N, C-alpha and C positions, 0 to 999 in steps of 0.2 A: 410206541403206546400212545394213542387218542388223548388230549391235554381233556379235563373233569371240565362241565358245563353245568350252573345250577339250573334247571328251569323254573322261576317262581311262580309266575301267574297260570292258570290253566288254558291250555292252547289246546286245540285238536291235533292229533297224533300227524295227519299230514302236512299241518303248518313246519312243524319240527323235521322232517323225514330227511330233507337234502341236507339241513343243519348237522341231522345224526347222523352222517355218511362219514361226519368230518371230527365232530368231537363227541366225546363218554356223555352222553348227557343224564343229570341226575334231576328225574322228574317230580316236584313236589304235589305237583296236578294241583295248583292253587291254593295248598294248605301253607301254615307256618313250616317252612324250612324245620325249624327243631321237633314239630310232630312226627315227622317222615324219616329226617336220618338223624343220625346219633352224634352227639358233639365230636365227638373222634371223623366222624365221615364228613361232617361240614368243616372242620381245621383248616383243611388242604383247599377248599374251593377259592379259587383266585377269580373265577367269574362267572355273573348269572345273565339270564335271558329274563326278560318281563315285560308287559303291556306299560304303556306310558300312563296311560288310566290307573292303571292297579295301585296302591297306596303302598311305599315303601320306606317304612320312617326309619332311624335312627335304631332304634331298637331291634331292629331283625340284623340290621348291619352288623351291631354288636354281636349277632350269633355267629358269625361269619369274620373270623378273626381274618383271615388271609385274602379278603375279598379287596380286587382292585380293580375292577372293570364290572359297572354296571351298561348291560345291552340291552334297550329296550325296540321289539321287534314294532315297527310305525315311527312315525313321525313325532309324536306325543310324548312327553317324559314329565308331565304336571302332576303324576302322582308319586315320584321321585323326591325326596328329599334333597335337594342337592347343596345346600349347606351342612350338610351331615354327611355327605358324600365326600366334598372338600375337605372337610377337618379330619376327614377317615384317611386323604388320597387316593381318593376313588373316582376314574374317569369314568365318564356316562358318555355315553353312544346313543344315537337313533339313527333313522334312517330318512333323512329329509327330503324329500318333494316326491318319494318312490311312489303314493299312491294321491299324485294332485288332479293327476288327468281326472281319476275313479270316481274321484271326492267331490269333482268339480261339474265332471255329469248330473252324479245325484242331484249335486244341488238343482240345476236347471231344471232333472226331473220332475224335482220337488212342488219347483216354482210351477211349472206348466201347469200339474197335477192340481195343486192350488188352485192355480187362477183361472183354469178352465174347469173347475170341479166336475177332475177327470171320476173320483169316487162316488158322486150322486147320480151320475150318467149313467158310471156302469152299472148301478144298482136299477136304476130308471127302465134299465134293457131289462135285466134279471128276473124284477118284479111281475115284467107283465105290464106296466102301465105305460108302457111307451106302446105296446099294442092295442092297449086298450084307452089311448088319448087320453089318458088323466092329467091336468095339468102338474108340472115340478117348478113352484117357485124358484130352486134352486138352481134349475136350468133358465133362467132368463138371458137373456145376451149381457155379456160381460166386456169390460173392456179388455181389448185386444193385447199384441205387444208393440207395432211400431209406434215410437211415440211414449211407452212406458220409459219410468224414472225408476234404473233399477240401483240400490245404494250398495256397493259391498263394504262392510265393515273389517278392515285387514286386508292387505295389498301385498301377503305374501307369495308364495309360488299357488297355494289353491285361489288366493283372491283373484292375483292375476287371470289364471285361466279358466275361471267364472264368468269374471268381465269381459274376456275374447271371445267368451259362449255367448254372452245374453246378448254383447252389441252386435253380432250374426242374426237375432231377430230385432233388429231397426231399433232397438231401444234405448235410450238415453241412460248413459253409466256416469255413477259418480260413486265419492271413494271417500274414506276417512282411516284414515293409519298413524300409529303415532308419530311417520316421518313422512314428508312427499316423495316422492316416487317419477322418475321420468317415464311414466304413461300417458297414452292419448286418450283419459278420462278426467272429468273435470272434480278437483280437490275439494273437499268443504271441510270447514277447519274444526268440528268437533261431531260427537256421534250425536248429537242433540242436534243439528242443524242438517246431517246427514237425515237423520230420522223426520224432518218437517220434509225435505226437498222431494225425499224418492217414496215411491206404493209398494215396491218390495224391497223387507231390510234383507239382504244377504251377509250372514253372519260367519266368517273366514279369520278369528283373531285365534292363537292360544288361549287356553286356559291359565289364569293365573291370578293371583292379588287383584292386582290392574286389572282384571276385565270380569272376576266375579259378581253377578246381576249386574252387568252393566247393559243388559236391556232391561229394563225395568216398568213400574208402570210409568213411569213421565217420559220414555222413549216411546211404549208403544201409544199412548195419548198422541204423542209429535206424527204416529204414523197414521193414524187417523182411521177413520170407517172403513174406508177404501182399500186398507193399504194389507198388505201381507208380510210375515218374518218365517225365515228361512234361515235353520242351522243345523249345519252340517259340521260343528268344531265341537262343543263342549258343550252337556246339557248345562255346566254351573255360568256360563255365559247368562244366560236368561233367566228372570225370576219367575220361577214355573210356578209359585199360586198367581203372580200379576198377570200372567199370559191366560189361565184361566179365568181369570177376573174379566181380565180384558174380552176374552172369546164369548166369555157369560154375558157380558154387557153391550154386545156389538162394538165394542173400543176401535177393533181391528176386525178384518173380512176374515182371516182366514190365515193358514199357517201349516207350513211344511216341516218335518222333526225329523232327523235321523238320529241325533242323541238327545239325554234325558237326564236328568240331575237325580238319578235312580235310575240306575241299569241292573238288569231286566227290567223293563217298565210294566207295570203290571196293568190290566184295566183299572179305569177310575176315570174320573169327571174327565180329565183331559180325552183319554180314547173314547168319548162318545162325543165329542163334535162331529157333523157332517162335515165341516167347511177344515177340516184338519187332515191331513196324510202324514200317516206316520211309517217309519221306515224301522227295524231292529239293530241301529249304528253298522249301516252295509256299505257306505260310503265309500272305504277301501278297497271292500271285499271282491276282490274281480282277479283272476288268474294272473294277468300282466302283475297287479301291485303286488300280488304274495312276492311272486318271482322276485320283483325289484327292491322287498325289504329284505325279503330274506338273503339277496346279494350283498345288501348295505351288513347284515346283522354277520354273516361269513366273515366281510373286508375287516368290520372292526375286531371278532373276535381271533383271526388270523394276525392281522396287526399287533394286537395286545400280547397274545404268545410269543409273538418274535420281538417283544419287549420295542417295539413302534409304535408313536403316537396313534391313538385312534383316527383313523381319516373323515369320519362321520362322530365325529365327537361335541358334545353339547358346549356350547358356549356358555361361561360363566361358572360352570359347573368345577 
């Protein structure tokens, strides 16, 4: 008989299909498990699947007395209370680097779309203004990529792939990370120094207390009126109110965002800027990435139920 696994976050059924072939899935559909299942049904749950950004706190863990494994679908695990899990002897796993290539691809796409004013150009054609020869201030010649300074904040798997991709566009690449790495890019000693040096700031760090609102009004001022910020990590890394102010006052030139402080993100002041390119947190949303993430989830669950350590365990959990 297949082992039971609780699905804590809301996932499309297609994402769970392969996993459901191996395990008996109890789908809470994004609701608190205690609202969907009885205490008796939850009493034997030993493993769950969650999205890394979904808040998963101690009080939820307390409703699952037998829980010993939390497996995150994706690379992130910022929503999981790691201290609470550790106190309860719960292992936490994730899918490291499974979607790195796809996320890096989108980061470069957002950079190109923002710096080349792709959305205003598209609107210029669709509106008929091009055919009518109406002038468009947003389509003035812009700096190209050769010689452009691209700063990568975070040099993990995604950061490295972003760096290698933008380097192919003949840019200069610099980075700031918690530690220096053996990479062929210039290391800057602080985020402030990186923002002052570059004209495009790529955010590729994990969410956490140390990165919460790290990109604030001061960093945006250092980026400058010709600078762009691209975020494909977590919305919490940017002070979104400060970003809106910077865009309103033309402190920076534009932005490309796949993530937001509140998701899904409803239309508001931020969405009204023509110099901002927005996507609905789809960085890792490719068929190859989902297959790789599912492989990690399955490997973690199979190891757990076999009494073995999780192969993709979160360090420090």
